[in-house]
C-alpha positions in Angstrom: -0.4 0.3 0.3 1.8 3.7 -1.6 0.8 6.7 -0.2 -1.0 7.5 -3.3 -3.5 4.3 -2.7 -3.6 6.2 1.3 -4.5 9.7 -0.8 -6.5 7.7 -3.8 -9.1 5.8 -0.9 -9.5 8.8 1.7 -10.1 11.1 -1.0 -13.0 8.0 -2.9 -14.0 8.4 0.6 -14.9 12.1 1.3 -16.4 11.8 -2.2 -18.5 9.2 -1.5 -19.7 9.6 1.9 -20.1 13.9 1.8 -22.1 14.0 -1.4 -26.3 14.1 -0.9 -28.3 11.0 -0.6 -30.5 9.0 2.2 -27.9 9.2 5.3 -27.3 12.5 4.5 -30.5 13.8 4.0 -31.8 12.2 7.5 -29.0 13.2 9.2 -29.9 15.9 8.2 -33.1 17.2 9.2 -32.3 15.4 12.2 -29.6 18.3 13.0 -32.4 21.0 11.7 -34.9 19.2 14.0 -33.2 17.4 17.2 -30.2 19.5 17.5 -26.6 17.9 17.7 -26.8 16.8 20.1 -29.3 14.2 20.4 -28.7 13.3 16.3 -25.0 11.9 17.5 -26.7 8.6 18.2 -27.6 8.5 14.7 -24.5 9.6 13.4 -22.7 7.1 15.0 -24.9 4.3 13.9 -24.4 5.7 10.1 -20.3 5.9 11.4 -20.7 2.1 12.5 -22.7 0.6 9.4 -20.8 1.6 6.9 -17.9 -0.5 7.3 -20.4 -3.2 8.9 -21.6 -3.4 4.8 -18.4 -3.9 3.7 -17.0 -6.3 5.9 -19.9 -8.1 5.3 -19.0 -7.7 1.1 -15.3 -8.2 1.5 -15.9 -11.6 3.1 -17.4 -12.8 -0.4 -20.8 -12.3 0.7 -21.7 -10.2 -2.4 -22.3 -12.8 -4.8 -25.2 -14.2 -3.0 -26.9 -11.9 -4.6 -25.6 -12.8 -7.9 -26.6 -16.5 -6.8 -30.4 -15.6 -5.7 -32.4 -12.9 -7.6 -35.4 -12.8 -5.1 -32.8 -12.0 -2.3 -32.0 -8.9 -4.1 -35.6 -8.5 -5.1 -36.4 -9.1 -1.1 -33.5 -5.9 0.6 -34.6 -3.9 -3.3 -38.8 -3.7 -1.8 -38.1 -3.8 2.3 -35.2 -1.2 2.1 -38.0 1.0 -1.1 -40.4 0.5 2.4 -37.8 1.7 4.6 -36.7 4.5 3.2 -40.3 5.4 2.2 -41.2 5.1 6.6 -38.0 7.5 6.7 -39.4 9.9 4.5 -42.6 9.9 6.0 -41.7 10.3 9.5 -39.4 13.6 8.3 -41.9 14.9 5.4 -45.3 14.8 8.7 -42.6 16.2 11.6 -43.5 19.4 13.1 -40.8 20.6 13.6 -37.8 21.4 16.6 -38.3 18.1 19.0 -38.7 18.6 22.7 -36.9 16.6 24.5 -34.7 13.3 24.5 -35.7 10.7 22.0 -33.7 10.9 18.9 -34.7 10.9 15.5 -33.1 7.6 14.7 -31.6 6.0 17.2 -28.1 4.2 16.6 -29.6 0.7 15.4 -31.4 2.4 12.9 -29.0 4.2 11.7 -26.3 1.2 10.6 -29.0 -0.2 9.8 -29.9 2.5 7.3 -27.0 1.2 5.7 -27.9 -1.7 4.4 -31.3 -0.6 3.1 -28.9 2.0 1.1 -28.3 1.6 -2.2 -26.1 4.9 -2.1 -24.2 3.0 0.7 -24.1 -0.6 -1.6 -22.4 1.5 -4.3 -20.0 3.2 -2.2 -19.1 -0.6 -0.5 -19.4 -2.5 -4.1 -16.5 0.5 -5.4 -14.2 0.5 -2.2 -13.5 -3.7 -1.1 -13.7 -4.1 -5.0 -11.4 -1.0 -6.4 -9.2 -0.7 -3.4 -8.6 -4.1 -1.7 -4.9 -5.9 -3.0 -4.6 -8.8 -3.7 -3.1 -12.4 -1.8 -1.6 -11.0 1.7 -2.2 -7.8 1.7 -6.1 -8.1 1.1 -7.1 -8.1 4.8 -5.1 -5.4 5.8 -5.8 -3.4 2.6 -9.4 -3.9 3.5 -9.0 -3.8 7.0 -7.9 0.3 6.1 -10.6 0.7 4.3 -13.3 0.1 6.8 -11.2 1.9 9.2 -10.5 5.2 6.7 -15.0 4.9 5.7 -15.7 4.9 9.5 -13.6 8.5 10.1 -14.8 9.9 7.2 -18.4 8.8 7.4 -18.0 10.4 10.5 -16.8 13.5 9.8 -18.4 14.5 6.7 -21.5 13.0 8.5 -21.4 15.7 10.8 -20.9 18.5 8.5 -24.7 17.4 7.4 -26.1 17.2 11.2 -24.0 20.9 12.1 -26.1 22.5 8.7 -29.1 20.7 9.7 -28.9 22.7 13.2 -28.1 25.8 11.3 -31.0 25.3 9.6 -33.1 25.3 13.4 -31.3 28.9 14.5 -33.0 30.4 10.9 -36.3 28.7 10.6 -38.6 30.6 13.0 -42.6 30.1 12.0 -45.1 26.9 12.3 -44.6 27.1 8.7 -41.5 27.5 7.6 -41.1 23.6 9.6 -43.3 22.0 7.6 -41.9 23.3 4.2 -38.6 22.1 5.7 -39.8 18.5 6.9 -41.9 18.0 3.8 -39.4 19.2 1.1 -36.5 16.9 3.5 -39.3 14.0 3.2 -39.5 14.3 -0.9 -35.8 14.5 -0.8 -35.3 11.3 0.7 -38.2 9.4 -1.0 -36.9 10.7 -3.8 -33.7 8.2 -3.3 -36.1 5.3 -3.5 -36.0 5.4 -7.5 -31.8 4.7 -6.8 -33.1 1.8 -5.6 -34.6 0.3 -8.5 -31.9 2.0 -11.0 
């Protein structure tokens, strides 16, 4: 593993983790509606879920989806329904929430990775593109997991902080309804990626 390999992997992780998708939309909505502190469990779940998905693929389990198309179809259906449910929760939220309950707890944030089409694309691209052959396979795979975990946390934190800034700007119930409806519709639109 050369310095160029690390730099390229890091750049790929920043670009894929930092761009909009279901996770970042949900983190933004949670940061806006619940604040930074109450969104931390969701952020941690997203940060841990991506390397777990990559580990599953590194272990060679992706061919199961190739062999059994019904397994892939089931994942697509379940993922679509789950994203639509999350979109509904966001779209119907009334505004900044009080109390201690997060919008999405850590285990649901991690589970979202398994149903997120962008997360699958990222995981497949990272494992197929950055793992090395032979004895270097597992060391390179472990570096992929570590770099995506760290990158996922700090790029996700950016989206949470962006949401927290939105929280400071929106002052009316009508503004909150519009913001949440927009975030919910954008999340629902991500369902299309599952079927492409």
